[in-house]
C-alpha positions, 0 to 999 in steps of 0.5 A: 500500500502506498503511504508517501502521501502521508507524512512519516510523522503523521503516520507514526502518530496514527500507528501509535494511536491505533496501538492505544486504541487496542488498549482502550478497547481492552479497558472497556471489555468488562463494561456494558456501554449500550442500553438497548431499550429504544432500539429498532432493529429494522432501521440503521444506523443503530447507535443513534437509537441507543443510550451510550454509557459514558465513563468520565474517568476512562474517557479522560484517561484515553484523552490523556494517553492521546495527548501524550502521543501527540506531544511526543510526535508534535512537540510544537502542540505542547502548549495547546494540549496543556491549555486543552487539558486545563479545560477538561472538567466533568461537564466538558468531558461529558459534552465532548463525548456526546458531540464526538459520537455524532461528529459535531464539527461545528461544536468543536470548531466553536470550542477551539475558537473560544479557547484559542487552540488549533481548530482541528485539535479538539475534534481530533482528540475527542473523536479518537478517544470515543472510538473504543466506545463505538467499537465496544458498542458494535460488539454489544450490538452485533446480534442486531446488526445485519451480516450482509445486505445494503444499509447505505453506510455503517449499520452501527455508527452511520459512518459513510461506507468507504472501504471494503475487503475481499476476504479469504473466501473471496467475498466483499466485506465492508468494514468501518474504520471508525467502529470496526463493524463489518458486513458483507455485500454483493461484490459488484454493488454500490455501498452507497445507493445499493445499485447492482445493475449491470454496468452501473458499478465500474471497477477501476484497477490500478496498474501499479497495485493489484491488491487494490481497486476502486468500485465507482458508481455511475448512479450516485457518484459514490465510490468504495476502496476495495482491498484484496486481503488475500494478497497482503502479508499482513492486514493492518487495523482498519483505520490504518489501512484506510489511511494507507490507501488514501491515494485511492481516495485522491484517484477516485475524487480526481475522476469525479466520484465522491462529489455531489451533483452540485459540485460537479457543475 
């Protein structure tokens, strides 16, 4: 997989965060994070339909681990991180958790402006620290999640579908880099609109990399990166694989996919 588009420093940071992510998921392994009373198994995504339990101590600990990794890799952010840490009282932590789950970028941009820190940093931190909860939720909800079919995005957290793996059985398995949910879908079908009519989904092959393809939909202009794991010696964590294949996003977008009709004119 190509990684030269991503700076070595940023890739190293993301790999360290991915390792932390595994530790955080283990820390939540004995907890129940989902209350299922309101769930309707016929509508997706499921997370907006449930109560996600928040543990202030754990979430704060995850953020502190993250801040340490960021500071070690990008020491120029040290003062900003100290400033953010000083603001993380119980009320703010609860709000960060809530807004990170729904990826409320407007809230975090406003918070960053009011506290004079880089706009990207609060949402970056809050979102990464909430992901172990989303992963744990996907495990607890696995009996209600579809094993195959079309839902238009991640059936658990609602993240737009953007990556699929060809598994060892040769089937296409969509995977969410955010919560790690997986679900199978007809191989030549659009992960966004569900179109599977002959000729509607184009398979864009890369001459320089036989392990990766782009499935691009003529109907909705959506696309999915498809990685053949049978041709990989080792399969990275979903969030790392998503980052290492970002060149596929650029290729697809340069060809006009992933853009709304308004943006194409």
